[in-house]
N, C-alpha and C positions, 0 to 999 in steps of 0.2 A: 850156118847161115842164121844170123840172128830174127826172132819173132816178134811182129809189131802186136802189143798186147792195150787193148782199151779197156782204160779204167772210168770208171763210171760213178757218177755222186752218188755213196753209201747212204745207206739209211741212217737218219741223223738222231732218230730216238726221239723219244717225249711225243709221238704221234705227230712229228713234222713231216711235210710232205713234198716241200721246195726250198731253195736257199737262191739268195742272190751273191753274184762274184763281187767281192768288192775290191779284191787285189791278187794278181796272178805274183807266185813267187819264184816262179821259174819262167825261163823262155825257150823256144823252140830250138832244139840243139844241145841245150845243157844237160849234162850227165846228173842223175840224179840216183840217190841210194834209196834202199829199201825203207820205208817209212820217214823217209824225208818231206817234211810240209812242202805240197806244191799249190795250193789257193787259199785264200783267207775268205771264208764265204759269213755271209750274215744271214741267218734263220728267225724265226718269228721270235725266238727266245737268248740267241746271242750270239756272239762273232765266234768262229772257229776255223782253227787251220785245220784242213783236211790234208793228212799223209799218203802218199804214193803207195801202193804195197808192192810195186815192182821198182827193180832197179836196172838203170839203163839209159838211154838216151831218149829224151823229149820228141818226137817225131813231129805231132799237134796237138795244138788248145783249141778248145771248142768253147766259145763262148766270150765275148768282150767283158769288162770291166762294168758292172751295173745290169748285165743279164741275170733273168730269173731262170734258174732251172729246177725241172721237177726231179726229186729221187729217181735213181736209174738211167738220168741222161750222162751221155758221153762228156767226161773232163778234159782228157788228154789221152793218146797214146805213146807208148813206151816200147822202144825196139832194144829189148831182152835177148842175151846171150852173146856170144862170141862168133865169129866167123868159122871157127872150129865145130860149133854145134853145140853148146852149153846152153840149154833150153829148159824151159820149167816144164813141168809135165802136163798141167792143166790151165785154165784161167780163173780157176774159183779162187785162187790167193794160195794156192800151195804148190810150188815147184817139185819138180822130181825128186830132188833131195831133200824138199822140205826148209830150203832155204832161199829159193827165189823172191818169193813173196811173202806177206804175212797176214793178209786178208783185208777187205776192207775197213777201214777203223779209224778212230777219231785220236788226236793226240790227249794224252791222259788217261784214256781208255784200256792202255796195255793192248799188247799185239802177241806176246806168246813165242814170236820167232826171234833169233838173234839177227843181228845187224849184218847184212852182206856188205862184200868187198864193192867198194867204188869202182867201177870198169868203164873203161873207152872202149866204143866200138868201130872197128875200122868204116870208113866213108862208105865204100864200095859195098861191104856188108849191110851197110843200112838201106843204101839205094835199092838194093835186091829187095831186102825184107819189104822195102815201102811199096813197092811194084807189086808185090804178091799179095799186100792187103788191101788193094785197089779194089776189090769188089763190092758191089753196089752194098749201102749200109745206110740206117736212119739219118747218119752224118757223112759229111765229107773231109775228107783230109784236107786241110788248108794248105797251102804252101809256104814252107819254112822260109822265115826270115834269114839272112845270111848271119851263120854263127859259127863257132869254131869247127862245129862238125856238119858239113853241108849236109842237109837231106832234100834232094829232089823229089818234087811231087809229080806222080801223072797227072795228066790232062784229061778230065773225062769227058765221055762223048757227052754233047750236047743233047743229043735224041733220047738216049738210056742210059746215062750214067749218073753218078750221084747228085744232087740237088745240092748248090751252094745254101743249105740250111742250118743253123744250129737249134735253134729251138722248136721243140715240139710243137709247142704253141703257137707259132707261125705256119706251121703245116696243118696245124688242126683247122687254123682260121680259113687257109688256103682251101681244105676240102669244104669244108663248110658252105663255101660260096664257090664251087667247082672252076676254082684257079688252077691253070696249069703252071708249076712253077718254072717248068723249063722256059718259059716265054717271057719271064722276068729277069732285069738283069738286077743284081742288088747293087744298092749305094752304100753297103758297108764297107769294111776294109776286105781287100781280096775279092771284091765281087759278093761279098755275103749278102744273102736276101735277108733284111730286117722288117718286123714288124708294120712299121710305116711304108717301106715297100707295096705289101700285098695291100693293107688300108687304102693307098692311093689308087692301087690298080682296082679295088672294090669299089670307090668312090668313082673312078672314071667308068667303069661297067654301068653303076647304077645311071650316069648320065649318059649314057650311048655313047662316048667318046674312045679314043683310040687311048692305048697305054703308054706312056712315055720309059724306055726300059729302065732307066736309072735316074730318072727326074722326076720326083712326086708330082702328082698333079693338084694343085691347089682346088679345093671347091669353094666358091663365095655363098654365102650363107642366102642370097638374093636369086641364086642360080634357079632356072626351072625344070619341073620334074621332081620324081622322088629323089629324097636324099635322107642319111642314115641321121637320126636325132642328133648325132654327136657332132655333124659338120653343120648343123643350125646353132650350135652354141657357142658364145665366143667366152675367151678368158683362156685363164692357164690350167692345164689338167695335169695333176700330180696323183701318180699311181699310189695306189694304197696298197703297198706290201712290205714285208720286213717288220722292224719292231712297230709302226704305226699301222700297218694294215693288221697286225693281232691286237692291238689295243682297239682298233674300230670294231673288229669282231666280237671281242669280250664284252665290251661296254654296251653292245646292241644288245648281245646275248642276256645280260645282266637284268637289262630294261624290258627285255621279252618276258623273262620267265620270273622275276623278285618283286614282289609285290612289297616296295619298301615305303619306307615312312622314315623322318629324321625328326628328332629333338633335338634343342640347344639349351646351355644355360652359359653364362658368364661367371666365371671364377677370379678370385684374387690369389694371384700367383707369387705375391711378395715372399712368404714366407718359403717357397720353393726355390724361389732364385738366391734367398739368402741361405738356405740347406746348400744348395749346389757352390754358392761361393765360399761356403765354409769349408767343403769335400775338397775343393780344387786349391784351397789356400792353406791345406795342413802341411806341414812341414816334416820332416826328420822320420822315423822309422813309420809312420802312421800314412807318408806321405805315399801317393800311387798316382796311375793315369789319370787324366783329366777327364771328369763325367759331363755328358754333353745335356742339354735340357730332353733330348728327344729318347736317351736312355731312361731318364729320370720317369719321362710319359711312359715307356716300355714296360718298365716295371710295377707301375701304378695299372696298366693295363693288365698284367699279367696276373695282379692281385683282385684285379675286381672279376677277372675271367671266373678264377676259381670260386669266389661268391656266387656270380650268375654263369655258370656252363652253358645256358640256353643259347649263349650268342658264340658260344665256340662249336659251332655244329653246321652241318650243312643237309639239304635236303636232297632225298632220292626219289626221284619223281616217279620212277618207274614202279618200284615198290612201294611208293607213297608213305613213306617214313621220315623222320627227323633222324638223323644220325649225329650225336653228340660225340666229340672227338676228346678222347684223353689226355693229349698231347697239346699245348700251343705251340704252332709254328708260326711266328708273327713276322708279317710283311709289313715293307715300309715304301713309300710311295717315294720314288727316286728320279729328278728329271736330269737326262743325259741330251748329250748332243743327237743320239740317235732315236729320244723320244723318252717317253714315260717307261719306266720297268718298277717292277716290285720285288726287289731282293726278299729272301726270307730267312729269320733267324730261326734256327731249329732249337726244338726244347727249350723254349723261352722261358716256360715256368721253372725250369730247375736251374736258371740262371740270377745272380744278382745285377744290380745295375751295371758294376765295372764290367763283367762279362758280358752284358748285353752291350753295353758300349764298345767295348772294343772290337766284337761281330759286327756291328753296324759300321765302324771305320772301317773293317776291311773290304766289306761288301759294296760300300759307298764307292770307295777306291775301284774295286775290280769293275763296277759297274760305269764309272767314270771314264776307264781307259778299254771297254769293251771286250772284258774278261770272265765276264760271269759266265758260270756255265748251266745248261740247262736245269741241274739237279737244283740250282742256288734260287731258280728263278719260278721254280711248281712248288706245290704241295703245302702252300700257305691255309691256315685256319682263321686268322683273324688280321684286319691290315689297320696300322697306324696312319694318317697320313698329316703331315706337317706344312700345312699350306700356307703358314705364317711366314716362311721363308720368301713368300712372293711378296709380301705388306699388306695382305688382304685380311680383316676381321672373320670372316666367316662363310660357309658354303655348304651345300647339301650335295656330298660327293655321291658317286656311282658305285654302287658294292662290287668289289672283286670277285665275279662268278668262280666257283662255287659257295663260297665261304657267305656268310648268314650277316655279318657285321661289319663298321669300320667307324673308328675313330678319328674324327678331323679337330684340328687343333690350329686356329687362328695366331696371330703375332700376338706377343704379350708388349703392350704399351701403357705408358703411364694414363689413369684415367681418376676422376673425381670418383669417392668411393667412399659409404659410408660404414668406418671401422671402429668400434666399439662407441658406438651413438655418436661420433664427430665425422663430419667432413674431411675428407684426407686425401692425399694424391697415392695411389696403390697402383703395383703393376698387375693389369686386368687381361684376361685373357678369354676367348669365345672358344668352347668346347661343343660339339657337334656329333649324333650319334644317329647314323644312317643304319638302320636294320632290317632285317628282313620278315615281315609279319608273321609268316609262316611256322617262324619258329619259336614266338613268344607273343606276349601281348605288351602295351604302353607299360605298364606296371612295372614289368620286369627290363624292359630297356631306362624305364624312368630312374629307376633301382640302382641299375649300372653306371647311368651318366652323372647321378649324383654320389656316388663313391668316388669316382674317379675326379668329381669336382673337390671332395672334402680332402680327399689326399693333397689335392694340388695347393690348396689353402691350409692345411694342417699336415705336413709329412709326417708329422710324429706317427699318425695314425697307421703309417706302413710297419711298424716296429712291433705290431702287433702279430704279422705275417712274416717276422723274421726268425 
């Protein structure tokens, strides 16, 4: 008889405690192999595919697409083994012979176990296993949809059996308001109780009215009696979660903890643009990949940080110390469909403009496709923010906590400029530096920004550091 094993959302690393289901990669009844990706989730850091450590037949999935689950919540159940009794020895990720499962891991992080054979389980064996796994649990096994391998699900007892709730957040909300979930009929698929159902019941209880089992009870802002604050505010409500939620938390923390200040200067970028055109126009054996303006500015930043290391640091609040960092891990702001992300170019101080440009290109493409790993989004020591791509000249950006500074770059546009004593039309850019006033005074920040502007106006100054 096969055994039904429950696969829970594994620890995703980097301190992440929850993830949102973006897309299911398997259906109920599908046969999966060990380490086969079964669901795509979005964390506050990146999109990742989660592989299942068990091989067998999927008997249930927990959570609709768009549902946010905490680490440790059930994702799916798998009927493992054969009718003759080829079962794994435990539920921890190792089978009795070491080949039935490989542990809760993520794609790209290694498993250490060989791939297992794809096997099909006889329908009658799966049915028996599903019946034996129908004991009360934090979540219930949903009735599987028709599939190549039918998996009938037991009907729970309404008074004492498991409740059709997937999200632990929904259960907690019900407990906080003394609601009996068995008295509710969910409006989700297969009767699944959603957060909206619980909130409707809470509102109905506050107004002293009966709860319609499957139809949410609307509450008018003009209704008499006590009502939650959320019911009195009209407008669309968008949950702060995923990338947007992580950005909101980080920016708010930066504003709370960092006493920032901003200085700015206009610079004549005509010579920099001419130097870039010469680099990209070279042919023959000296030709190479195209160099972007962002790559040149990044190289200027690393040269400036070598002169002003105070800005490549962080503040240890508990120890009340400023920590100057030896390596420059340069982050750059990238706007994607999922929101703002800051990929990090590692060891930028040891790279030239061509190498930095290649890495920026690789990370930008990964950001657009949602393939950035958590490691590529963390550990930055200084950020370069090119908001000129949005067609604006200046900004006072918020520091990317726990870094100490951020260089902002506006658009490069033709403007009247006094050049060699005469009025001329030049390519002008506004540069702004937002810095943590705890790590340095205005003289250091001004010196850094002035050096960056000088290199923009006279790129030949970089020859000193080559």
